[in-house]
C-alpha positions as CSV (number, residue, x, y, z in Angstrom):
1,M,0.0,0.2,0.1
2,D,1.1,3.6,-0.4
3,T,2.0,6.1,2.2
4,E,-1.4,7.9,3.2
5,I,-1.0,11.7,3.8
6,K,-3.0,13.0,6.3
7,L,-4.1,17.2,5.5
8,K,-5.6,19.9,7.7
9,G,-6.7,22.1,5.0
10,D,-4.2,22.4,2.5
11,R,-1.2,21.6,4.8
12,I,-0.2,17.8,5.6
13,I,0.1,17.2,9.3
14,E,0.9,13.6,9.1
15,Q,2.6,11.1,6.7
16,I,1.2,7.3,7.5
17,P,3.8,4.9,6.4
18,S,2.5,1.9,4.2
19,V,2.0,-1.4,5.6
20,K,4.6,-2.6,3.9
21,D,7.4,0.0,5.5
22,K,5.8,-0.6,8.7
23,A,6.1,-4.2,8.6
24,L,10.0,-3.6,7.1
25,R,11.1,-1.3,10.0
26,I,10.2,-3.7,12.5
27,N,12.3,-6.4,10.6
28,L,15.0,-4.0,10.2
29,N,15.3,-3.3,14.2
30,E,17.7,-6.0,15.0
31,N,16.5,-6.4,18.5
32,I,13.0,-6.8,18.1
33,Y,12.7,-10.9,17.8
34,G,9.4,-12.8,18.4
35,T,6.7,-15.5,17.3
36,F,3.6,-15.4,16.1
37,A,0.5,-17.6,16.7
38,E,-2.6,-16.8,14.7
39,I,-5.9,-19.5,15.0
40,G,-9.0,-18.9,12.5
41,A,-8.1,-16.8,9.6
42,G,-5.1,-17.9,8.2
43,Q,-1.6,-16.4,9.1
44,E,-2.5,-12.6,7.7
45,T,-0.4,-10.6,9.8
46,V,3.1,-12.4,9.5
47,R,2.7,-12.8,5.9
48,H,3.3,-9.4,5.9
49,F,6.5,-9.5,7.6
50,F,7.9,-12.5,5.3
51,R,6.9,-10.4,2.2
52,A,8.6,-7.2,3.6
53,G,12.0,-8.2,3.7
54,G,14.4,-9.3,6.2
55,S,12.5,-11.5,7.9
56,S,14.6,-13.7,9.1
57,G,15.8,-11.2,11.7
58,T,12.2,-10.7,12.9
59,I,10.5,-14.6,13.2
60,A,11.3,-16.9,15.5
61,K,8.4,-18.6,14.5
62,A,5.2,-18.7,13.0
63,M,2.5,-20.8,13.7
64,S,-1.3,-22.1,13.2
65,A,-2.9,-24.3,15.5
66,Y,-6.1,-24.2,13.3
67,D,-6.9,-27.8,14.1
68,K,-8.7,-27.9,17.5
69,D,-7.1,-30.9,18.7
70,F,-4.3,-29.5,17.9
71,S,-4.8,-26.2,19.7
72,D,-6.4,-28.0,22.9
73,A,-3.0,-29.8,22.9
74,V,-1.2,-26.8,22.7
75,Y,-2.9,-24.3,24.9
76,G,-5.4,-26.4,26.7
77,I,-8.7,-26.9,26.7
78,E,-11.1,-23.8,27.9
79,E,-13.7,-24.6,30.3
80,D,-16.3,-23.2,27.8
81,G,-15.0,-25.4,25.1
82,R,-15.3,-22.0,22.8
83,Y,-12.0,-20.9,20.8
84,V,-12.4,-17.4,20.1
85,T,-12.1,-15.7,23.6
86,E,-9.3,-13.2,26.1
87,S,-8.9,-16.6,27.6
88,R,-7.8,-18.6,25.1
89,L,-5.7,-15.2,23.9
90,K,-3.9,-15.2,26.7
91,K,-2.8,-18.9,27.4
92,M,-1.4,-18.1,23.5
93,L,0.6,-15.2,24.4
94,S,1.9,-16.7,28.0
95,H,2.7,-20.2,26.5
96,E,4.4,-18.5,23.4
97,V,6.3,-16.4,25.7
98,N,7.7,-19.2,28.1
99,L,8.8,-20.7,24.8
100,I,10.8,-18.2,23.6
101,E,12.3,-17.5,27.2
102,Q,13.0,-21.7,27.4
103,R,14.4,-21.9,23.8
104,L,16.8,-18.6,23.0
105,S,19.5,-18.2,25.5
106,R,19.8,-14.8,26.7
107,E,23.7,-15.2,26.4
108,K,23.2,-15.6,23.1
109,H,20.5,-13.0,22.6
110,P,21.6,-9.9,25.4
111,N,20.0,-7.0,23.5
112,K,16.9,-8.5,21.9
113,M,13.3,-7.7,22.9
114,F,11.3,-10.5,22.5
115,F,7.7,-10.6,21.4
116,S,5.0,-12.5,20.9
117,Y,1.6,-11.6,18.9
118,A,-1.3,-13.7,18.6
119,N,-5.1,-13.7,17.2
120,T,-8.2,-16.2,17.5
121,V,-10.4,-15.3,15.1
122,A,-14.0,-16.5,13.6
123,T,-14.5,-14.9,10.4
124,I,-17.8,-14.4,8.7
125,D,-20.0,-18.0,8.5
126,F,-21.0,-19.3,5.2
127,A,-24.5,-18.6,5.4
128,K,-23.3,-14.9,6.4
129,Q,-25.7,-14.4,9.6
130,F,-22.7,-13.9,11.7
131,K,-19.8,-11.9,10.6
132,G,-17.4,-12.7,12.8
133,H,-15.1,-11.5,15.8
134,G,-12.1,-12.5,17.2
135,W,-9.1,-11.6,19.8
136,V,-6.0,-10.0,19.2
137,G,-3.1,-9.0,21.1
138,I,0.6,-8.5,21.9
139,S,3.0,-9.4,25.1
140,Y,6.3,-7.8,24.3
141,Q,9.1,-6.1,25.9
142,I,10.9,-2.2,25.2
143,E,14.1,-3.1,27.3
144,P,15.6,-7.2,27.0
145,D,15.8,-7.1,31.1
146,E,12.0,-5.7,31.5
147,D,9.0,-7.4,32.3
148,Y,6.3,-7.9,29.4
149,N,3.8,-5.1,28.1
150,E,0.3,-6.7,27.1
151,I,-2.1,-5.0,24.9
152,I,-5.5,-7.2,23.9
153,L,-8.3,-5.8,22.2
154,H,-11.6,-7.4,20.7
155,I,-12.7,-7.0,16.7
156,R,-16.1,-7.3,14.8
157,F,-15.8,-7.4,11.4
158,K,-18.0,-5.5,9.6
159,E,-17.4,-6.7,6.0
160,T,-18.9,-9.5,4.1
161,D,-16.5,-11.5,2.7
162,V,-13.7,-13.4,4.4
163,R,-11.2,-12.6,2.1
164,L,-11.6,-8.7,3.2
165,Q,-12.0,-9.6,6.6
166,Q,-8.6,-12.1,6.9
167,E,-6.5,-8.9,5.0
168,T,-8.3,-6.3,7.2
169,L,-7.0,-8.7,10.2
170,G,-3.7,-8.5,8.9
171,T,-3.0,-5.0,8.3
172,L,-4.6,-4.3,12.1
173,G,-1.6,-6.9,13.2
174,V,0.4,-5.1,11.8
175,N,0.0,-1.6,13.0
176,L,-0.8,-3.3,16.4
177,I,3.0,-4.6,16.5
178,Y,3.9,-1.5,14.9
179,G,2.4,1.0,17.6
180,A,3.4,-1.5,20.6
181,Y,7.0,-0.7,19.8
182,Y,7.0,3.0,18.2
183,K,4.3,4.6,19.7
184,Y,3.9,3.0,23.0
185,N,4.2,6.3,25.3
186,D,1.4,7.6,23.8
187,P,-1.5,5.0,24.2
188,K,-4.1,7.7,22.9
189,R,-2.3,7.5,19.2
190,L,-1.2,4.6,19.3
191,L,-5.1,3.5,19.4
192,R,-5.9,5.8,16.6
193,Y,-2.7,4.4,15.0
194,L,-4.4,0.5,14.5
195,Y,-6.9,2.0,11.8
196,D,-4.0,3.2,9.6
197,H,-4.8,2.4,6.3
198,L,-8.2,0.6,7.4
199,D,-11.6,2.4,7.6
200,K,-14.1,2.2,10.2
201,D,-17.0,0.1,7.9
202,Q,-14.3,-2.4,7.7
203,L,-13.4,-3.3,11.4
204,E,-14.6,-2.2,15.5
205,I,-13.1,-2.5,18.4
206,D,-15.1,-2.9,20.9
207,T,-12.6,-3.3,24.1
208,I,-8.8,-2.7,25.2
209,N,-6.7,-3.4,27.8
210,F,-3.1,-2.0,28.7
211,S,-0.9,-3.8,30.8
212,G,2.5,-4.0,31.7
213,P,5.2,-1.6,33.2
214,R,5.1,0.9,30.2
215,F,1.4,1.0,30.8
216,A,1.3,1.4,34.8
217,D,-0.1,4.7,34.3
218,V,-2.6,4.2,32.3
219,D,-6.5,3.7,33.1
220,N,-8.3,1.5,30.9
221,R,-11.5,3.1,31.1
222,L,-10.2,6.1,29.7
223,M,-9.2,3.8,26.8
224,S,-12.5,2.6,26.6
225,L,-13.5,6.5,26.7
226,Q,-11.3,6.9,23.3
227,L,-12.9,4.0,21.7
228,V,-16.1,6.0,21.4
229,K,-14.8,9.2,20.8
230,N,-12.9,7.9,17.8
231,G,-15.7,6.3,16.5
232,M,-13.8,3.1,16.9
233,T,-17.4,1.6,18.6
234,D,-20.5,2.8,19.9
235,A,-20.6,1.8,23.4
236,V,-18.0,0.3,26.0
237,M,-18.6,-1.1,29.1
238,F,-16.6,-1.4,32.6
239,N,-17.8,-3.3,36.0
240,P,-17.9,-1.9,39.1
241,D,-14.0,-3.1,39.9
242,G,-13.5,-0.4,37.2
243,K,-12.6,-3.1,34.5
244,N,-13.3,-3.2,31.0
245,I,-15.1,-5.9,29.3
246,L,-16.3,-7.1,26.5
247,P,-20.4,-6.0,26.0
248,A,-20.9,-9.5,24.2
249,S,-20.0,-11.5,27.0
250,I,-22.0,-9.3,30.0
251,L,-25.0,-9.1,28.0
252,Y,-25.5,-12.5,26.2
253,K,-29.0,-13.8,26.5
254,K,-29.8,-11.3,29.8
255,N,-32.9,-9.5,31.2
256,I,-31.4,-5.5,30.9
257,L,-32.8,-2.8,33.1
258,A,-30.8,0.3,32.0
259,F,-30.7,3.8,33.1
260,R,-30.1,6.9,31.1
261,G,-28.2,9.8,33.1
262,S,-25.8,12.2,33.6
263,F,-25.2,11.1,36.7
264,R,-23.6,14.0,37.6
265,P,-23.5,13.3,40.3
266,V,-25.7,10.2,41.1
267,T,-28.5,11.0,43.4
268,K,-30.7,10.0,45.7
269,V,-33.4,10.3,43.2
270,N,-31.4,7.7,40.9
271,M,-30.8,5.2,43.5
272,D,-34.4,5.3,44.6
273,M,-35.7,5.0,40.5
274,Y,-33.2,1.8,40.7
275,E,-34.0,0.4,43.5
276,K,-37.8,0.8,42.8
277,S,-38.0,-0.4,39.2
278,L,-35.8,-3.3,39.7
279,K,-37.8,-4.4,41.6
280,M,-40.7,-4.3,39.5
281,F,-38.8,-5.8,36.5
282,L,-37.8,-8.5,38.7
283,N,-41.8,-9.5,39.0
284,E,-42.3,-9.5,35.5
285,N,-43.1,-12.6,33.6
286,K,-39.8,-14.8,32.6
287,V,-37.2,-12.6,34.3
288,E,-35.1,-14.0,36.7
289,K,-32.5,-12.3,39.2
290,E,-29.6,-14.3,38.9
291,N,-30.4,-13.6,34.2
292,T,-30.6,-10.1,35.0
293,L,-27.9,-6.9,34.3
294,V,-28.5,-3.8,35.3
295,V,-26.9,-1.1,33.5
296,F,-25.9,2.6,34.2
297,E,-25.8,4.3,30.4
298,I,-24.1,7.6,30.1
299,T,-24.2,8.9,26.5
300,L,-20.8,10.5,25.0
301,S,-23.1,14.1,24.5
302,N,-23.2,14.1,28.3
303,L,-19.5,14.1,28.6
304,R,-18.7,17.0,26.8
305,S,-17.9,20.4,27.8
306,D,-17.3,23.3,25.7
307,G,-17.8,20.7,22.6
308,E,-14.8,18.8,24.1
309,I,-15.0,15.7,26.2
310,D,-13.7,16.1,29.9
311,E,-12.3,13.1,31.1
312,R,-12.0,14.0,34.7
313,D,-15.6,14.8,34.6
314,F,-15.7,10.9,33.5
315,M,-14.0,9.8,36.0
316,D,-15.4,11.4,38.9
317,R,-18.7,9.9,37.5
318,A,-17.7,6.6,36.8
319,E,-16.0,6.3,40.1
320,L,-19.2,6.9,42.1
321,L,-21.1,4.4,39.6
322,C,-18.8,1.5,40.3
323,S,-18.6,2.0,44.2
324,L,-22.2,1.9,44.3
325,G,-21.6,-1.9,42.8
326,Q,-22.8,-0.9,39.5
327,T,-22.0,-2.0,35.5
328,V,-21.2,1.6,33.7
329,M,-22.2,1.9,29.6
330,I,-20.4,4.5,28.1
331,S,-22.4,5.3,24.4
332,N,-22.9,7.1,21.3
333,F,-26.6,6.6,21.3
334,Q,-28.4,10.1,21.1
335,E,-31.8,8.2,21.4
336,Y,-33.4,6.0,23.3
337,Y,-34.0,3.5,20.6
338,K,-30.6,3.0,19.3
339,V,-30.0,1.9,23.3
340,V,-32.6,-0.8,23.1
341,E,-31.7,-1.8,19.2
342,Y,-27.7,-2.4,20.8
343,F,-29.0,-4.6,23.4
344,S,-31.0,-6.4,21.2
345,N,-27.3,-7.7,19.2
346,Y,-27.1,-9.9,22.3
347,T,-30.0,-10.5,23.8
348,K,-33.9,-11.2,23.4
349,A,-34.4,-11.4,26.8
350,R,-36.7,-8.7,28.3
351,M,-36.2,-5.2,28.8
352,G,-36.7,-2.4,31.1
353,L,-35.8,1.2,31.2
354,G,-36.0,3.6,33.9
355,M,-36.7,7.2,33.9
356,G,-38.1,10.3,34.7
357,V,-41.5,11.8,33.4
358,N,-39.3,14.7,31.7
359,N,-37.4,12.0,29.9
360,L,-40.4,10.7,28.5
361,V,-41.8,13.5,27.4
362,D,-38.6,14.2,25.4
363,I,-39.4,10.6,23.3
364,F,-42.3,11.9,22.2
365,D,-40.6,14.8,20.5
366,E,-40.5,14.3,17.1
367,K,-37.9,16.6,16.3
368,Y,-34.9,13.2,17.7
369,Y,-36.7,11.8,14.8
370,R,-36.5,13.6,11.6
371,H,-33.8,11.8,10.1
372,L,-35.7,8.4,9.9
373,S,-37.5,8.0,6.8
374,G,-40.3,6.8,9.0
375,G,-40.0,9.5,11.4
376,I,-41.2,8.9,15.3
377,L,-43.2,5.7,13.9
378,E,-40.0,3.9,12.8
379,A,-38.5,4.9,15.8
380,F,-40.8,3.7,18.5
381,G,-41.2,0.4,16.4
382,K,-37.8,-0.5,17.2
383,L,-38.2,1.0,20.8
384,F,-41.1,-1.2,21.8
385,Y,-41.2,-3.7,19.2
386,R,-40.0,-6.3,21.9
387,D,-40.9,-7.0,25.5
388,M,-39.4,-3.7,26.5
389,K,-41.2,-1.5,29.3
390,V,-40.4,2.0,30.9
391,F,-40.8,2.3,34.4
392,L,-42.0,6.3,34.7
393,Y,-40.6,8.2,38.1
394,P,-42.6,10.7,38.9
395,M,-41.8,14.5,39.0
396,V,-43.0,17.6,40.5
397,G,-44.7,20.1,38.4
398,E,-44.7,23.7,38.8
399,N,-47.5,23.9,40.9
400,G,-46.6,21.2,43.7
401,E,-48.6,18.6,42.0
402,I,-47.2,14.8,41.3
403,I,-46.8,14.3,37.3
404,T,-47.0,10.8,36.4
405,S,-47.9,8.7,33.6
406,D,-51.6,10.0,33.5
407,T,-51.2,13.4,34.3
408,L,-48.0,14.1,32.3
409,K,-48.9,16.2,28.5
410,V,-47.1,15.4,25.4
411,H,-47.5,17.4,22.0
412,P,-51.2,17.2,21.0
413,R,-50.1,15.5,17.8
414,M,-48.5,12.6,20.0
415,K,-51.6,11.9,22.1
416,E,-53.0,9.2,20.6
417,L,-49.5,7.3,19.9
418,Y,-48.9,7.7,23.8
419,K,-52.1,6.2,24.9
420,F,-51.6,3.5,23.0
421,F,-48.2,2.5,24.3
422,K,-49.6,3.2,27.9
423,F,-53.1,1.2,27.1
424,N,-50.7,-1.6,26.0
425,G,-48.8,-1.7,29.2
426,K,-45.4,-0.2,27.9
427,V,-45.5,2.4,30.3
428,V,-45.9,1.9,34.1
429,D,-45.7,4.1,36.9
430,I,-43.2,3.9,40.0
431,N,-45.9,4.1,43.2
432,N,-43.7,3.5,45.5
433,F,-41.2,6.1,45.0
434,D,-39.6,8.2,48.2
435,P,-42.0,11.7,48.2
436,T,-39.4,13.6,50.5
437,I,-36.6,13.3,47.4
438,L,-38.2,14.5,44.7
439,E,-36.7,17.6,44.2
440,V,-33.5,16.6,44.2
441,F,-31.9,17.3,41.2
442,S,-28.1,16.7,40.1
443,R,-27.4,20.2,38.6
444,E,-28.5,21.7,41.8
445,V,-26.4,19.5,43.5
446,L,-23.4,20.2,41.3
447,N,-23.9,23.5,41.8
448,M,-24.2,23.6,45.5
449,I,-20.4,21.7,45.5
450,N,-18.9,24.1,43.3
451,H,-20.1,27.4,45.3
452,G,-19.3,26.0,48.5
453,K,-22.9,25.8,49.5
454,P,-23.6,23.2,52.4
455,G,-26.7,20.7,52.8
456,W,-26.0,18.8,49.2
457,E,-24.8,15.4,51.3
458,T,-27.9,14.7,52.3
459,M,-29.0,14.3,48.7
460,L,-26.8,11.7,47.8
461,P,-26.6,7.9,48.9
462,S,-24.5,6.7,51.4
463,G,-21.4,7.1,51.3
464,I,-21.0,8.9,48.2
465,A,-20.6,12.2,49.5
466,E,-17.1,11.5,51.5
467,I,-15.7,9.6,48.0
468,I,-16.8,13.2,46.6
469,K,-14.8,14.7,49.8
470,E,-11.6,12.7,50.0
471,H,-10.6,12.5,45.9
472,Q,-12.4,16.0,45.8
473,L,-14.5,15.6,42.5
474,F,-16.5,17.7,40.6
475,G,-14.6,20.9,41.7
476,F,-15.2,20.3,45.4
477,E,-12.7,22.2,47.2
478,P,-12.5,22.2,51.3
479,N,-12.0,26.0,51.5
480,K,-14.9,26.7,49.4
481,V,-16.8,25.1,52.1
482,L,-14.7,27.2,55.3
483,K,-15.1,30.3,53.5
484,E,-18.8,29.3,53.3
485,T,-19.2,28.7,57.2
486,I,-17.3,31.7,58.5
């Protein structure tokens, strides 16, 4: 491939080396030496290094344990019997690193930086129903006497041709190895370089994790945020421990109850809505607690400050939600129906959305659906076509009245549509709410924190105020409080 040129206006801001040039630069580095183990899509990555020239200085071994029995004999048997998994990839990397350390003497190769590149992939099936996915990773050294660093990512193919998917995988592999050695000091840029000579309609990267001495200060949650920000994927998820998790694995065949909000910060209202709607959801037919996942979703638009993503603000919100034991999703979805569509890729079980009255009123606003040929009817068909319910949390009106599904007002043109969904049980009220907290709003709590006003602590769930103060989240400063109370 030819070198690509990135332009900003008429100015050249960057020249991207070709795939061949990247492979050749690696080959000509006399200290980079390692193995390639590729399963499921041919040996597409190592092929580039063989063809670039000078490969004998880089490739210690290239293999493909394609047969399942051979693969099990080499890497061991997975408990779940699957082969395209993170566990399998990690076993491959560990096995190959151990072999290279055992078989190559450090006395003979004192300056070698060893590496092991591996992938385990399923390309598109014969019926073209499943486009395929895979795990790709590298374990490598930057200094000969240094511990190994590791970069592991999960990909989803978007192309519908096996040969094209193989070529895409090969290009990605070269980009990963090149970035690992020459861009490791800037992980955010390394992420972007993974798409050199690739387009986002060819490949989706929905999970990535960095580890090792060179990435000791890397927060993988922020790397997940970059995936969404860069348009590499529509959504990423991480668990209460703050670890990135593969959406497909945690959402698969689950009943899902989702809450969308700014959570800036999370308040007693958020948690009351969560607790009460979860109880109602678990009483639904065919919904079992052990097969139910609760997801707190923050849309990318809620992470922006003056048009840019405020990463510190993101970390503040994520930390609080995780401290409450919640699973967090960051998405690029503006409309609710897109969230439901996304979940539907992984499960056909029941779904629920917990939301406030003002959010439901927004859903019935036609302006959000002008880009759809079928308008609001198309959006609602996608939102409610399955076993999906809205659990509605009330709000206080201008005159102090409690607004519920029976008294909320939608646009006159939407009245009959709203009645249809309510009559069919798609919108149900949360009745046993806590009336003493209805006038608690995140934006007011945030304003009080920023200006050092007292009393905001009582508006938050137990333990949250202490975390905000200890870590000085959301602009909290102890001196502001002192000035206010003096």
